[in-house]
BALOBA-1460 file (C-alpha; in Angstrom, 3 decimals):
// residues 351
<rec num="1" residu="m" x="28.184" y="-1.871" z="10.438"/>
<rec num="2" residu="s" x="25.101" y="0.078" z="11.489"/>
<rec num="3" residu="k" x="22.096" y="-1.584" z="13.109"/>
<rec num="4" residu="i" x="19.400" y="-0.056" z="10.862"/>
<rec num="5" residu="s" x="19.314" y="1.049" z="7.229"/>
<rec num="6" residu="v" x="16.738" y="3.742" z="6.517"/>
<rec num="7" residu="i" x="15.845" y="3.533" z="2.812"/>
<rec num="8" residu="i" x="14.438" y="6.709" z="1.230"/>
<rec num="9" residu="p" x="13.412" y="6.773" z="-2.463"/>
<rec num="10" residu="v" x="13.699" y="10.361" z="-3.757"/>
<rec num="11" residu="y" x="11.975" y="12.037" z="-6.688"/>
<rec num="12" residu="n" x="11.334" y="15.779" z="-7.044"/>
<rec num="13" residu="v" x="10.789" y="16.518" z="-3.353"/>
<rec num="14" residu="e" x="12.827" y="19.673" z="-2.844"/>
<rec num="15" residu="k" x="10.047" y="21.155" z="-0.687"/>
<rec num="16" residu="y" x="9.963" y="18.194" z="1.698"/>
<rec num="17" residu="i" x="13.280" y="16.331" z="1.752"/>
<rec num="18" residu="i" x="14.907" y="18.456" z="4.484"/>
<rec num="19" residu="r" x="12.015" y="17.827" z="6.896"/>
<rec num="20" residu="c" x="12.307" y="14.114" z="6.132"/>
<rec num="21" residu="l" x="16.088" y="14.017" z="6.663"/>
<rec num="22" residu="d" x="15.847" y="16.097" z="9.852"/>
<rec num="23" residu="s" x="13.427" y="13.594" z="11.344"/>
<rec num="24" residu="i" x="15.795" y="10.698" z="10.574"/>
<rec num="25" residu="s" x="19.074" y="12.443" z="11.377"/>
<rec num="26" residu="n" x="17.842" y="13.529" z="14.825"/>
<rec num="27" residu="q" x="16.590" y="10.117" z="15.959"/>
<rec num="28" residu="t" x="17.257" y="9.040" z="19.543"/>
<rec num="29" residu="f" x="18.544" y="5.784" z="18.022"/>
<rec num="30" residu="s" x="21.610" y="6.880" z="16.089"/>
<rec num="31" residu="d" x="23.323" y="3.671" z="14.916"/>
<rec num="32" residu="i" x="21.905" y="3.938" z="11.406"/>
<rec num="33" residu="e" x="22.766" y="4.467" z="7.778"/>
<rec num="34" residu="i" x="20.484" y="6.625" z="5.627"/>
<rec num="35" residu="i" x="20.299" y="5.425" z="2.032"/>
<rec num="36" residu="c" x="18.771" y="8.002" z="-0.326"/>
<rec num="37" residu="i" x="18.106" y="6.743" z="-3.857"/>
<rec num="38" residu="d" x="17.426" y="9.578" z="-6.277"/>
<rec num="39" residu="d" x="15.243" y="8.423" z="-9.143"/>
<rec num="40" residu="g" x="16.173" y="11.021" z="-11.743"/>
<rec num="41" residu="s" x="14.894" y="14.141" z="-9.967"/>
<rec num="42" residu="t" x="14.729" y="17.274" z="-12.127"/>
<rec num="43" residu="d" x="14.457" y="19.714" z="-9.229"/>
<rec num="44" residu="n" x="16.897" y="20.635" z="-6.437"/>
<rec num="45" residu="s" x="16.483" y="17.404" z="-4.412"/>
<rec num="46" residu="v" x="19.954" y="15.968" z="-5.098"/>
<rec num="47" residu="h" x="21.719" y="19.241" z="-4.285"/>
<rec num="48" residu="l" x="19.887" y="19.469" z="-0.955"/>
<rec num="49" residu="i" x="20.861" y="15.900" z="-0.040"/>
<rec num="50" residu="e" x="24.492" y="16.489" z="-0.992"/>
<rec num="51" residu="n" x="24.593" y="19.558" z="1.250"/>
<rec num="52" residu="y" x="23.017" y="17.544" z="4.075"/>
<rec num="53" residu="q" x="25.748" y="14.908" z="3.710"/>
<rec num="54" residu="k" x="28.274" y="17.532" z="4.830"/>
<rec num="55" residu="k" x="26.724" y="17.591" z="8.310"/>
<rec num="56" residu="d" x="25.650" y="13.930" z="8.504"/>
<rec num="57" residu="d" x="28.097" y="11.423" z="7.058"/>
<rec num="58" residu="r" x="25.666" y="8.551" z="7.665"/>
<rec num="59" residu="i" x="23.842" y="9.576" z="4.473"/>
<rec num="60" residu="i" x="24.570" y="7.508" z="1.364"/>
<rec num="61" residu="l" x="23.322" y="8.986" z="-1.928"/>
<rec num="62" residu="i" x="22.682" y="6.686" z="-4.883"/>
<rec num="63" residu="k" x="21.605" y="8.142" z="-8.230"/>
<rec num="64" residu="n" x="19.571" y="6.222" z="-10.787"/>
<rec num="65" residu="e" x="20.582" y="7.161" z="-14.328"/>
<rec num="66" residu="i" x="16.946" y="7.381" z="-15.392"/>
<rec num="67" residu="n" x="13.606" y="7.372" z="-13.593"/>
<rec num="68" residu="k" x="12.724" y="3.758" z="-12.793"/>
<rec num="69" residu="g" x="10.092" y="4.070" z="-10.080"/>
<rec num="70" residu="a" x="9.907" y="3.726" z="-6.312"/>
<rec num="71" residu="s" x="9.992" y="-0.092" z="-6.370"/>
<rec num="72" residu="y" x="13.303" y="-0.173" z="-8.235"/>
<rec num="73" residu="s" x="14.762" y="2.395" z="-5.830"/>
<rec num="74" residu="r" x="13.621" y="0.495" z="-2.738"/>
<rec num="75" residu="n" x="15.107" y="-2.718" z="-4.124"/>
<rec num="76" residu="i" x="18.416" y="-0.945" z="-4.700"/>
<rec num="77" residu="g" x="18.259" y="0.193" z="-1.073"/>
<rec num="78" residu="i" x="17.659" y="-3.365" z="0.164"/>
<rec num="79" residu="k" x="20.601" y="-4.696" z="-1.847"/>
<rec num="80" residu="k" x="22.964" y="-1.872" z="-0.812"/>
<rec num="81" residu="s" x="21.991" y="-2.057" z="2.866"/>
<rec num="82" residu="s" x="24.728" y="-3.207" z="5.207"/>
<rec num="83" residu="s" x="22.496" y="-3.425" z="8.302"/>
<rec num="84" residu="e" x="20.648" y="-6.253" z="9.979"/>
<rec num="85" residu="y" x="17.368" y="-4.345" z="9.909"/>
<rec num="86" residu="i" x="15.792" y="-2.059" z="7.327"/>
<rec num="87" residu="t" x="12.944" y="0.427" z="7.236"/>
<rec num="88" residu="f" x="11.418" y="2.529" z="4.475"/>
<rec num="89" residu="v" x="10.501" y="6.202" z="4.730"/>
<rec num="90" residu="d" x="9.052" y="8.141" z="1.795"/>
<rec num="91" residu="s" x="10.956" y="11.327" z="1.005"/>
<rec num="92" residu="d" x="7.994" y="13.656" z="1.571"/>
<rec num="93" residu="d" x="7.081" y="12.066" z="4.916"/>
<rec num="94" residu="y" x="8.673" y="12.217" z="8.372"/>
<rec num="95" residu="v" x="8.656" y="10.413" z="11.730"/>
<rec num="96" residu="n" x="8.770" y="11.239" z="15.444"/>
<rec num="97" residu="n" x="12.213" y="11.458" z="17.073"/>
<rec num="98" residu="d" x="12.116" y="8.055" z="18.830"/>
<rec num="99" residu="y" x="10.468" y="6.246" z="15.916"/>
<rec num="100" residu="l" x="13.428" y="3.938" z="15.226"/>
<rec num="101" residu="e" x="14.084" y="3.244" z="18.896"/>
<rec num="102" residu="c" x="10.469" y="2.164" z="19.414"/>
<rec num="103" residu="l" x="10.716" y="-0.260" z="16.493"/>
<rec num="104" residu="y" x="14.255" y="-1.500" z="17.150"/>
<rec num="105" residu="l" x="14.107" y="-2.573" z="20.808"/>
<rec num="106" residu="p" x="11.512" y="-5.354" z="20.408"/>
<rec num="107" residu="i" x="12.933" y="-6.679" z="17.121"/>
<rec num="108" residu="y" x="16.441" y="-6.797" z="18.603"/>
<rec num="109" residu="k" x="15.466" y="-8.408" z="21.921"/>
<rec num="110" residu="n" x="13.046" y="-11.016" z="20.593"/>
<rec num="111" residu="k" x="14.129" y="-11.466" z="16.970"/>
<rec num="112" residu="y" x="10.768" y="-10.724" z="15.379"/>
<rec num="113" residu="d" x="10.609" y="-10.611" z="11.593"/>
<rec num="114" residu="i" x="8.598" y="-7.386" z="11.493"/>
<rec num="115" residu="v" x="7.854" y="-4.693" z="14.060"/>
<rec num="116" residu="f" x="5.244" y="-2.159" z="12.982"/>
<rec num="117" residu="t" x="3.195" y="0.790" z="14.160"/>
<rec num="118" residu="s" x="-0.446" y="1.598" z="13.448"/>
<rec num="119" residu="t" x="0.053" y="5.220" z="14.504"/>
<rec num="120" residu="f" x="-0.231" y="6.853" z="11.129"/>
<rec num="121" residu="k" x="-0.872" y="10.595" z="10.775"/>
<rec num="122" residu="n" x="-2.086" y="11.945" z="7.468"/>
<rec num="123" residu="t" x="-0.681" y="15.460" z="7.146"/>
<rec num="124" residu="t" x="-1.235" y="18.282" z="4.684"/>
<rec num="125" residu="i" x="-0.166" y="21.898" z="4.604"/>
<rec num="126" residu="d" x="-3.389" y="22.980" z="6.294"/>
<rec num="127" residu="n" x="-4.159" y="20.233" z="8.768"/>
<rec num="128" residu="d" x="-2.897" y="17.298" z="10.744"/>
<rec num="129" residu="i" x="-5.452" y="14.494" z="10.806"/>
<rec num="130" residu="l" x="-4.941" y="11.688" z="13.284"/>
<rec num="131" residu="i" x="-5.833" y="8.482" z="11.453"/>
<rec num="132" residu="k" x="-4.904" y="6.019" z="14.181"/>
<rec num="133" residu="y" x="-3.323" y="6.567" z="17.550"/>
<rec num="134" residu="d" x="-3.131" y="4.350" z="20.603"/>
<rec num="135" residu="r" x="-0.544" y="2.871" z="22.959"/>
<rec num="136" residu="t" x="-1.033" y="-0.729" z="21.902"/>
<rec num="137" residu="f" x="2.052" y="-2.891" z="21.814"/>
<rec num="138" residu="g" x="2.992" y="-6.544" z="22.037"/>
<rec num="139" residu="e" x="3.148" y="-9.684" z="19.938"/>
<rec num="140" residu="y" x="0.686" y="-9.594" z="17.090"/>
<rec num="141" residu="n" x="-0.935" y="-12.753" z="15.775"/>
<rec num="142" residu="f" x="-1.608" y="-11.782" z="12.187"/>
<rec num="143" residu="n" x="-4.610" y="-13.352" z="10.454"/>
<rec num="144" residu="k" x="-4.303" y="-13.075" z="6.669"/>
<rec num="145" residu="q" x="-7.965" y="-13.821" z="6.023"/>
<rec num="146" residu="e" x="-9.191" y="-11.239" z="8.533"/>
<rec num="147" residu="y" x="-6.769" y="-8.719" z="7.070"/>
<rec num="148" residu="i" x="-7.915" y="-8.918" z="3.452"/>
<rec num="149" residu="d" x="-11.598" y="-9.135" z="4.428"/>
<rec num="150" residu="t" x="-11.310" y="-6.031" z="6.603"/>
<rec num="151" residu="i" x="-9.458" y="-3.759" z="4.178"/>
<rec num="152" residu="r" x="-11.817" y="-4.626" z="1.327"/>
<rec num="153" residu="r" x="-14.926" y="-3.890" z="3.431"/>
<rec num="154" residu="f" x="-13.933" y="-0.807" z="5.391"/>
<rec num="155" residu="s" x="-11.816" y="2.245" z="4.662"/>
<rec num="156" residu="g" x="-9.624" y="3.417" z="7.540"/>
<rec num="157" residu="s" x="-9.716" y="-0.052" z="9.066"/>
<rec num="158" residu="k" x="-7.444" y="-1.222" z="11.854"/>
<rec num="159" residu="f" x="-5.355" y="-3.001" z="9.194"/>
<rec num="160" residu="q" x="-5.027" y="-0.051" z="6.827"/>
<rec num="161" residu="s" x="-1.455" y="0.941" z="7.686"/>
<rec num="162" residu="l" x="-0.279" y="-2.683" z="7.532"/>
<rec num="163" residu="c" x="-0.382" y="-2.752" z="3.737"/>
<rec num="164" residu="y" x="2.091" y="0.142" z="3.492"/>
<rec num="165" residu="s" x="5.787" y="-0.656" z="3.171"/>
<rec num="166" residu="v" x="6.501" y="2.204" z="5.579"/>
<rec num="167" residu="c" x="5.551" y="2.065" z="9.295"/>
<rec num="168" residu="k" x="7.662" y="-1.082" z="9.744"/>
<rec num="169" residu="l" x="11.099" y="-2.330" z="10.687"/>
<rec num="170" residu="y" x="12.063" y="-5.528" z="8.857"/>
<rec num="171" residu="n" x="14.594" y="-8.193" z="9.680"/>
<rec num="172" residu="k" x="16.606" y="-8.002" z="6.463"/>
<rec num="173" residu="n" x="17.534" y="-11.686" z="6.570"/>
<rec num="174" residu="f" x="13.839" y="-12.649" z="6.536"/>
<rec num="175" residu="l" x="13.334" y="-10.690" z="3.302"/>
<rec num="176" residu="i" x="16.524" y="-11.939" z="1.635"/>
<rec num="177" residu="k" x="16.125" y="-15.632" z="2.438"/>
<rec num="178" residu="n" x="12.555" y="-15.568" z="1.065"/>
<rec num="179" residu="n" x="13.535" y="-13.454" z="-1.951"/>
<rec num="180" residu="i" x="11.026" y="-10.753" z="-1.059"/>
<rec num="181" residu="y" x="11.472" y="-7.602" z="-3.117"/>
<rec num="182" residu="f" x="9.162" y="-4.980" z="-4.585"/>
<rec num="183" residu="s" x="7.706" y="-5.815" z="-7.985"/>
<rec num="184" residu="e" x="9.199" y="-3.523" z="-10.622"/>
<rec num="185" residu="k" x="6.487" y="-4.480" z="-13.103"/>
<rec num="186" residu="i" x="3.801" y="-2.330" z="-11.455"/>
<rec num="187" residu="f" x="3.501" y="1.325" z="-10.478"/>
<rec num="188" residu="f" x="0.308" y="1.135" z="-8.433"/>
<rec num="189" residu="g" x="-0.338" y="-1.187" z="-5.505"/>
<rec num="190" residu="e" x="3.296" y="-2.218" z="-5.055"/>
<rec num="191" residu="d" x="3.003" y="-1.866" z="-1.271"/>
<rec num="192" residu="l" x="-0.012" y="-4.190" z="-1.154"/>
<rec num="193" residu="h" x="1.761" y="-6.718" z="-3.380"/>
<rec num="194" residu="f" x="4.911" y="-6.564" z="-1.226"/>
<rec num="195" residu="f" x="3.025" y="-6.959" z="2.051"/>
<rec num="196" residu="i" x="0.775" y="-9.835" z="1.003"/>
<rec num="197" residu="k" x="3.749" y="-11.677" z="-0.493"/>
<rec num="198" residu="t" x="5.567" y="-11.107" z="2.809"/>
<rec num="199" residu="t" x="2.687" y="-12.595" z="4.830"/>
<rec num="200" residu="t" x="2.699" y="-15.803" z="2.800"/>
<rec num="201" residu="y" x="6.001" y="-16.674" z="4.518"/>
<rec num="202" residu="n" x="4.359" y="-16.380" z="7.961"/>
<rec num="203" residu="p" x="6.540" y="-13.702" z="9.584"/>
<rec num="204" residu="t" x="6.384" y="-13.026" z="13.300"/>
<rec num="205" residu="f" x="4.971" y="-9.593" z="14.182"/>
<rec num="206" residu="y" x="5.244" y="-7.159" z="17.064"/>
<rec num="207" residu="r" x="3.372" y="-3.840" z="17.331"/>
<rec num="208" residu="n" x="4.561" y="-0.698" z="19.091"/>
<rec num="209" residu="n" x="2.238" y="2.231" z="18.459"/>
<rec num="210" residu="n" x="4.507" y="4.680" z="20.276"/>
<rec num="211" residu="a" x="6.300" y="5.042" z="16.931"/>
<rec num="212" residu="i" x="4.559" y="7.733" z="14.854"/>
<rec num="213" residu="y" x="4.718" y="7.995" z="11.076"/>
<rec num="214" residu="y" x="3.604" y="11.219" z="9.358"/>
<rec num="215" residu="y" x="2.310" y="10.678" z="5.825"/>
<rec num="216" residu="r" x="2.031" y="13.776" z="3.653"/>
<rec num="217" residu="s" x="-0.909" y="13.988" z="1.244"/>
<rec num="218" residu="r" x="-0.078" y="16.281" z="-1.619"/>
<rec num="219" residu="e" x="-1.047" y="16.948" z="-5.210"/>
<rec num="220" residu="g" x="1.301" y="15.603" z="-7.832"/>
<rec num="221" residu="q" x="2.117" y="12.292" z="-6.165"/>
<rec num="222" residu="m" x="2.704" y="9.427" z="-8.582"/>
<rec num="223" residu="v" x="-0.433" y="7.526" z="-7.523"/>
<rec num="224" residu="r" x="-2.656" y="10.495" z="-8.344"/>
<rec num="225" residu="k" x="-1.184" y="10.792" z="-11.847"/>
<rec num="226" residu="l" x="-1.601" y="7.206" z="-12.927"/>
<rec num="227" residu="n" x="-4.315" y="6.699" z="-15.510"/>
<rec num="228" residu="i" x="-7.129" y="4.256" z="-14.945"/>
<rec num="229" residu="e" x="-5.861" y="1.729" z="-17.484"/>
<rec num="230" residu="r" x="-2.458" y="1.461" z="-15.815"/>
<rec num="231" residu="r" x="-3.996" y="1.192" z="-12.347"/>
<rec num="232" residu="t" x="-6.332" y="-1.541" z="-13.544"/>
<rec num="233" residu="l" x="-3.665" y="-3.569" z="-15.325"/>
<rec num="234" residu="d" x="-1.494" y="-3.340" z="-12.217"/>
<rec num="235" residu="h" x="-4.365" y="-4.632" z="-10.068"/>
<rec num="236" residu="i" x="-4.817" y="-7.602" z="-12.392"/>
<rec num="237" residu="y" x="-1.087" y="-8.322" z="-12.309"/>
<rec num="238" residu="i" x="-1.063" y="-8.216" z="-8.490"/>
<rec num="239" residu="y" x="-3.816" y="-10.806" z="-8.274"/>
<rec num="240" residu="k" x="-2.331" y="-13.164" z="-10.855"/>
<rec num="241" residu="d" x="1.183" y="-12.939" z="-9.440"/>
<rec num="242" residu="l" x="0.147" y="-13.476" z="-5.824"/>
<rec num="243" residu="l" x="-1.815" y="-16.617" z="-6.691"/>
<rec num="244" residu="v" x="1.548" y="-18.381" z="-6.921"/>
<rec num="245" residu="y" x="2.105" y="-17.756" z="-3.205"/>
<rec num="246" residu="i" x="-1.447" y="-18.175" z="-1.863"/>
<rec num="247" residu="n" x="-2.537" y="-21.703" z="-0.988"/>
<rec num="248" residu="s" x="-6.002" y="-20.854" z="0.348"/>
<rec num="249" residu="s" x="-8.983" y="-20.492" z="-2.013"/>
<rec num="250" residu="e" x="-10.820" y="-18.480" z="0.651"/>
<rec num="251" residu="f" x="-7.973" y="-15.973" z="0.811"/>
<rec num="252" residu="s" x="-7.511" y="-15.818" z="-2.977"/>
<rec num="253" residu="n" x="-11.259" y="-15.183" z="-3.440"/>
<rec num="254" residu="s" x="-11.139" y="-12.373" z="-0.873"/>
<rec num="255" residu="l" x="-8.185" y="-10.845" z="-2.691"/>
<rec num="256" residu="l" x="-9.975" y="-11.194" z="-6.038"/>
<rec num="257" residu="t" x="-13.047" y="-9.446" z="-4.611"/>
<rec num="258" residu="y" x="-10.825" y="-6.637" z="-3.327"/>
<rec num="259" residu="i" x="-9.106" y="-6.307" z="-6.733"/>
<rec num="260" residu="f" x="-12.390" y="-6.385" z="-8.677"/>
<rec num="261" residu="n" x="-13.883" y="-3.717" z="-6.422"/>
<rec num="262" residu="n" x="-10.921" y="-1.450" z="-7.221"/>
<rec num="263" residu="i" x="-11.311" y="-2.058" z="-10.960"/>
<rec num="264" residu="y" x="-15.073" y="-1.473" z="-10.816"/>
<rec num="265" residu="e" x="-14.708" y="1.831" z="-8.932"/>
<rec num="266" residu="d" x="-11.962" y="2.990" z="-11.300"/>
<rec num="267" residu="c" x="-14.136" y="2.285" z="-14.341"/>
<rec num="268" residu="k" x="-17.002" y="4.276" z="-12.820"/>
<rec num="269" residu="g" x="-14.839" y="7.397" z="-12.990"/>
<rec num="270" residu="d" x="-16.017" y="8.037" z="-16.565"/>
<rec num="271" residu="f" x="-19.569" y="8.908" z="-15.366"/>
<rec num="272" residu="r" x="-21.008" y="7.412" z="-18.566"/>
<rec num="273" residu="y" x="-22.586" y="4.046" z="-17.915"/>
<rec num="274" residu="k" x="-21.971" y="2.613" z="-21.378"/>
<rec num="275" residu="n" x="-18.279" y="3.520" z="-21.324"/>
<rec num="276" residu="n" x="-17.946" y="2.152" z="-17.791"/>
<rec num="277" residu="f" x="-19.583" y="-1.094" z="-18.817"/>
<rec num="278" residu="l" x="-17.421" y="-1.561" z="-21.921"/>
<rec num="279" residu="n" x="-14.232" y="-0.674" z="-20.071"/>
<rec num="280" residu="l" x="-15.027" y="-3.154" z="-17.319"/>
<rec num="281" residu="k" x="-15.783" y="-5.795" z="-19.931"/>
<rec num="282" residu="s" x="-12.422" y="-5.261" z="-21.647"/>
<rec num="283" residu="y" x="-10.562" y="-5.591" z="-18.338"/>
<rec num="284" residu="l" x="-12.385" y="-8.738" z="-17.277"/>
<rec num="285" residu="n" x="-11.363" y="-10.312" z="-20.579"/>
<rec num="286" residu="k" x="-7.762" y="-10.114" z="-19.340"/>
<rec num="287" residu="f" x="-8.498" y="-12.723" z="-16.684"/>
<rec num="288" residu="d" x="-8.073" y="-16.340" z="-17.722"/>
<rec num="289" residu="y" x="-11.571" y="-17.375" z="-16.663"/>
<rec num="290" residu="n" x="-14.995" y="-16.083" z="-15.620"/>
<rec num="291" residu="i" x="-14.194" y="-14.629" z="-12.207"/>
<rec num="292" residu="s" x="-17.827" y="-14.003" z="-11.166"/>
<rec num="293" residu="e" x="-18.133" y="-17.348" z="-9.374"/>
<rec num="294" residu="n" x="-15.246" y="-16.374" z="-7.070"/>
<rec num="295" residu="i" x="-16.514" y="-12.901" z="-6.129"/>
<rec num="296" residu="k" x="-17.623" y="-12.915" z="-2.469"/>
<rec num="297" residu="n" x="-19.689" y="-9.702" z="-2.405"/>
<rec num="298" residu="v" x="-23.364" y="-9.916" z="-3.442"/>
<rec num="299" residu="y" x="-23.536" y="-6.702" z="-5.465"/>
<rec num="300" residu="l" x="-20.097" y="-7.054" z="-6.981"/>
<rec num="301" residu="k" x="-21.063" y="-10.543" z="-8.125"/>
<rec num="302" residu="k" x="-24.181" y="-9.126" z="-9.813"/>
<rec num="303" residu="i" x="-22.143" y="-6.406" z="-11.501"/>
<rec num="304" residu="c" x="-19.618" y="-8.988" z="-12.655"/>
<rec num="305" residu="l" x="-22.296" y="-11.340" z="-14.015"/>
<rec num="306" residu="s" x="-23.921" y="-8.511" z="-15.963"/>
<rec num="307" residu="v" x="-20.637" y="-7.831" z="-17.745"/>
<rec num="308" residu="y" x="-20.246" y="-11.516" z="-18.669"/>
<rec num="309" residu="f" x="-23.855" y="-11.708" z="-19.963"/>
<rec num="310" residu="d" x="-24.000" y="-13.269" z="-23.461"/>
<rec num="311" residu="d" x="-26.389" y="-10.590" z="-24.782"/>
<rec num="312" residu="e" x="-24.362" y="-7.403" z="-24.354"/>
<rec num="313" residu="e" x="-27.339" y="-5.034" z="-24.484"/>
<rec num="314" residu="e" x="-29.250" y="-7.093" z="-21.938"/>
<rec num="315" residu="g" x="-26.159" y="-7.237" z="-19.763"/>
<rec num="316" residu="f" x="-25.787" y="-3.471" z="-19.990"/>
<rec num="317" residu="k" x="-29.393" y="-2.980" z="-18.820"/>
<rec num="318" residu="k" x="-28.702" y="-5.153" z="-15.801"/>
<rec num="319" residu="y" x="-25.447" y="-3.249" z="-15.143"/>
<rec num="320" residu="k" x="-27.315" y="0.077" z="-15.107"/>
<rec num="321" residu="l" x="-30.021" y="-1.314" z="-12.834"/>
<rec num="322" residu="y" x="-27.550" y="-2.733" z="-10.299"/>
<rec num="323" residu="n" x="-25.618" y="0.539" z="-10.273"/>
<rec num="324" residu="f" x="-28.801" y="2.528" z="-9.701"/>
<rec num="325" residu="i" x="-29.803" y="0.302" z="-6.778"/>
<rec num="326" residu="l" x="-26.312" y="0.399" z="-5.268"/>
<rec num="327" residu="n" x="-26.054" y="4.185" z="-5.577"/>
<rec num="328" residu="s" x="-29.498" y="4.590" z="-4.003"/>
<rec num="329" residu="i" x="-28.533" y="2.374" z="-1.062"/>
<rec num="330" residu="r" x="-25.345" y="4.386" z="-0.506"/>
<rec num="331" residu="k" x="-27.221" y="7.679" z="-0.752"/>
<rec num="332" residu="y" x="-30.269" y="7.007" z="1.391"/>
<rec num="333" residu="m" x="-29.371" y="4.330" z="3.926"/>
<rec num="334" residu="p" x="-28.146" y="5.472" z="7.377"/>
<rec num="335" residu="p" x="-24.472" y="4.828" z="8.204"/>
<rec num="336" residu="f" x="-25.117" y="1.935" z="10.601"/>
<rec num="337" residu="v" x="-27.054" y="0.092" z="7.866"/>
<rec num="338" residu="l" x="-24.256" y="0.662" z="5.350"/>
<rec num="339" residu="t" x="-21.742" y="-0.679" z="7.861"/>
<rec num="340" residu="y" x="-23.871" y="-3.792" z="8.369"/>
<rec num="341" residu="l" x="-24.226" y="-4.347" z="4.604"/>
<rec num="342" residu="r" x="-20.481" y="-4.011" z="4.019"/>
<rec num="343" residu="k" x="-19.634" y="-6.241" z="6.957"/>
<rec num="344" residu="h" x="-21.860" y="-8.999" z="5.578"/>
<rec num="345" residu="d" x="-20.634" y="-8.651" z="1.986"/>
<rec num="346" residu="i" x="-23.882" y="-7.270" z="0.591"/>
<rec num="347" residu="i" x="-22.455" y="-4.032" z="-0.819"/>
<rec num="348" residu="p" x="-18.821" y="-3.066" z="-1.464"/>
<rec num="349" residu="r" x="-16.932" y="-0.174" z="0.066"/>
<rec num="350" residu="i" x="-16.126" y="2.939" z="-1.971"/>
<rec num="351" residu="y" x="-12.426" y="3.344" z="-2.738"/>
């Protein structure tokens, strides 16, 4: 039995899968199995993996009969894994050659539940942008409240990579005994849902930023193709489902504010105020109660209240006014003022 299972969901990545497999196959830590789950690819991805199996017999190829999404494929990988530890790598991404060794040594020696890295490089064909890089390592006392407050206020925050399912090595037993799997009911935000659910069981963390994960930004990724309605409904599902596991009103209100901010920014994509307003109103009706009283951000609360206003036309006027003020603040205020306003929950961040 291998020590680590590397789980790779695959879908139409013929341009990238070899780079991904090379980075895993050539790891300094070699006691691994590589589980590739093809999710109904229509390109040459499966053929390339089958050829790669001829030179690396650690590769296991599983084929879904139809396309079922990354969450389904990752769950299949978890269930088929025969190792004590598991990690996820997306099929268009890659890692440095001692990535697994850096994550394995601390989890093996000290029996942590999760070892992660914050060294996350965002790569494209034309550039290689360093998002976060340092040599920090050691036990990590995770604060759930600080986490959700930080990611909803600031983009590129110190917690940003934590909400990804990649960048981590998991003790498989911790996931299994707590019945932690990816939700197959959503297509957007499944990583956030998985991570927050994981934190509700109070895992022990260790960080080793010598492990480097390379994330490839490219056109055509599933997230970019999802329409606004699906994204919004998935956000609402995430919030409602996670309430079952969250026993802190402060944390649930922070999560709700984060979710509402996402919905609000998505609805603004129409560029027509009336449509934005009506769309937001229809989505808020899907909540079981008036959520405005639980919104922690000053301007988001005002936006939310305007949508719930009894007189729709009067509410729409207020919605336009608040948007005008918010856009003016974002346009004309210097960066240090914007940072202060976000930090103190006056204005929301832009997603």
